[in-house]
N, C-alpha and C positions, 0 to 999 in steps of 0.2 A: 125283263125288268125295265120299268120306265121310271125315271126320276123327273118330276115336274117341279122346277124351281118357282116357287110362288113369290116370296119376298123374305129377305133376311135368312133365318134358319128354317123358315116354313117350307115344307115339301109335301107333295103327294107322291108316295112311293107305291107303285104297282108291282107286286112281287108275289109269285106263287098263286096268282089268281085273286089276290086280295088287294084292296086299296087302303094304305096306311097314311093318315094325316099326321104329320110330325110338327110339333112345336108351333101351334097356330098363334100368330101375332096379327090380328085382324082389324085394328083400328084404322080410321081414316088418317090421311097425311096430317102431320103436325098436331096430333091429338094430345100428346103428352109433353111435359117439360123435359129437357135433357136430364140424364141421370146425374144426380147431385154428386159432386166429388170426382167426376170423371172428366176426361179431356173434352173440350167443346161443349161443356154443360149448358151453355147459353142457347144451343141449337135444339129446337124441338124435334120430336120424333113421333112416328116414323117419318123419315125424310123424303120418302117417295110414296106415291099413292099405291093402293092395292089394285092391281089391274085384272086379276083373275075374278071371274064372276063368282059370287058367293055360293050359288047353287053347285058349281064345280067343286069348290072347297068343301062343302058340307056333304058331298057325295062320297063318303068313305065307309069302310067296314070297321076300322079300329083306329083309335087315337093313341099316339105315343108322345109322352111328355118327358124329355130328357132331364129337365129340372123346371123349377117354377119361377124363374126370373121373368119379369113382365115383358121382355122382348122375345119370349118364347111361349108365353101363355098369359095373355093380357085381359083386361077388363072386357074388351069387345068379344074376345073368344069365349069368355065365361058366359056372357049373355047369349051368344048365338049358337053355341054347340048343343046338339041334342044330348039329353041326360042318360039315355039308355044304351048308347054304344059302348063297347069295351074300351077301357082306358088303361094303358100300360104305363107304369111309373117306376121310379128307381128304388123305392123302399116303402116301408109301412108308414113312415112319417108323412111322406107326400101323399100316400093313399088316404090317410085320415083327413088331410086337408081337402083333397078332391071330393071325397065322399061328403064332407060337410057342405060343399057347394051344391049338392044334390045329384051328383053323378052316381049311378046305381051299380055299375059293373066296373070296379076298379081293381086292377091286378098288378101287384109288384112283380117286376121281371126277375127271373132267376138265371141260373147258369144255362138252362135250356127250358124255355117256356113255349108250349105248342099253341098255334092258332091256325086253324083251317089249313093244315098241311105245311105251314111255315114254322120253322124253329127260330125263336127270338132269343138272343143271349145278351144279357146285360154285361157291359164292359166298364172298367174303371177309367176315369180320367181325372184331371185336376185343372180347375178354372183359374190357373195362374201358376207361377213358379213356387218352389218350396219356400223361398224367402217371402213371397207375397202371402203365403198362408200363415207364416209366423205372425204377421201383423194384421192380416185381413181375413182370417179363416171364416169368421162368422158372416162377414159381408159376402164373401165369394161363394160359400156354401158347397154342398156336394152336387156332383153332376154325374151323368152316365152317358155312355155310348151304347149302341145296339148293333149286333151282328145279325143279319138276316140270312137264313139258309133254307133251301127247299129243293126237292128233286127237280132236275132240269133247269135250275137257275144258277147263275154265278153267285158267288158269295159277296155280300155287300156289308161293309163296315161303315157305319155312321158314327164318327168319332165323338160328336158332341162338342160342347164348349170346353176344350182342353188345349193346353200347350203341349209341345213335344216333351215327353219324359219316359221313364222306364216302363210305366204302365202302358203307354201307347206302343212302345217297342214290343212289349210282351204280347199285346193283342195282335199285332202284325205277325209275329212268329207263331202264335197259337192258331189263329184262324186262317192265315194266308189268303186274305181277301182279294178278289178280282177287281172290285170297285170300292173306292174309299171316298167318303164325303168329309171334308174338313171345314170347320169354322175358321175362316181365313181372313177376317177383316182387321186383325191386329188391334183389337179393342184395348184402349189404354186407360189406366187409372194412375194418376200421379202418386208416386211413392210405392206403388205396387208393380208398375210396368205393364207388360203385355199380359192379358188374361185369356186370349185365344191366340191362334197361330198367326204369325207374320211370315215374311218371305223366307227367313232362315229355317223356321220350323217346317214349312211346306217343302222346302228343298230336302230337308232331312227325311221326311216321310217319303218323298219321291225316290230318294236313293235307297231307303230301307225296304221298299216294296217295288222292286224293279219290274214285276210283271203286272202291276195294278194300274188301272185307270183311276185318276184322281180328279175329284170335283171340288171346286172351291165355292163356298157360299158364306152366308152371314157377312155380307158386304154392303156398304153404301146405304144403310138404312137407319142405323142408330147413331147417335151423336158421337160416341167415343170410338167408333171404328175408323181408323185413319188410313188403312190400306185400300186403295181404289182398285177396281177391276183393270183399269188401264195401266196402273203401276205394276200390278201383278203380272199382267201380260208382258210388259216390257222386261220384267225380271225373268220370266219364263223364256222369252226369246233369247235373252243374253246368256242364259244358263242351259240352253238346249232342252227345255222341258215341255215344249208345246205338243209333242207327239202324244203324251199321256196325261196332260193336264187340261181340264176343261174349266172355263170360267163363265158359267151360263148367266145370261141376262134373265131378269124376271120374266116369267112366262115361257122360258125355254123348256123343252122336254127332251131329255136324253134317253136313249135306248141302248141296252147292253145285252 
């Protein structure tokens, strides 16, 4: 298994002999205004340039879209991505939208979906607290995570844009992943609070999965992510988490 951190939540996951492009967010630096109604909305995004060559990003076997927020699937990606590669999405609603963009092989993920010897499993998550969904369910929308399994590979759990909750706890107990990727930038929406994991949630996952290696991404790229890599590293050092927590810089490739 190789996990190539591209930028934000964008990854290239090499697993079971296939390359999966996850949540492509491919615009040039400062291409978009900050997300309206979020913290630091005056700051344009992406806040950092895309440093991976486009030919590397586009060299994939299948695309995974955990949800369709524009920091996971943006206008640049829509223009650049080939239309004939398999695209895995969370449900039939997202599938209809992606097909309408001209993508021809769109597949909603199920409990166990096979691809070239890899088993992909959709997991549930929630893009904010229960209270946040009372007031902002339409805005926050549905999201998924994905579990990757294949013969000879460790189990990978890509949690997606979720906070810690009973669904994440269930996923950890059900799949017992060896490697976990967390959206860890503590994105903030006034009135709704954190909509992805911050330090407390990351520590909870760390404690709940004592055998797993944890990777923190979705950091330092969009305007409303307030937790920096340096701050998370300091927290990890204080709490004795550095042995199993990786905080990769953009362009880093981790192997497991």
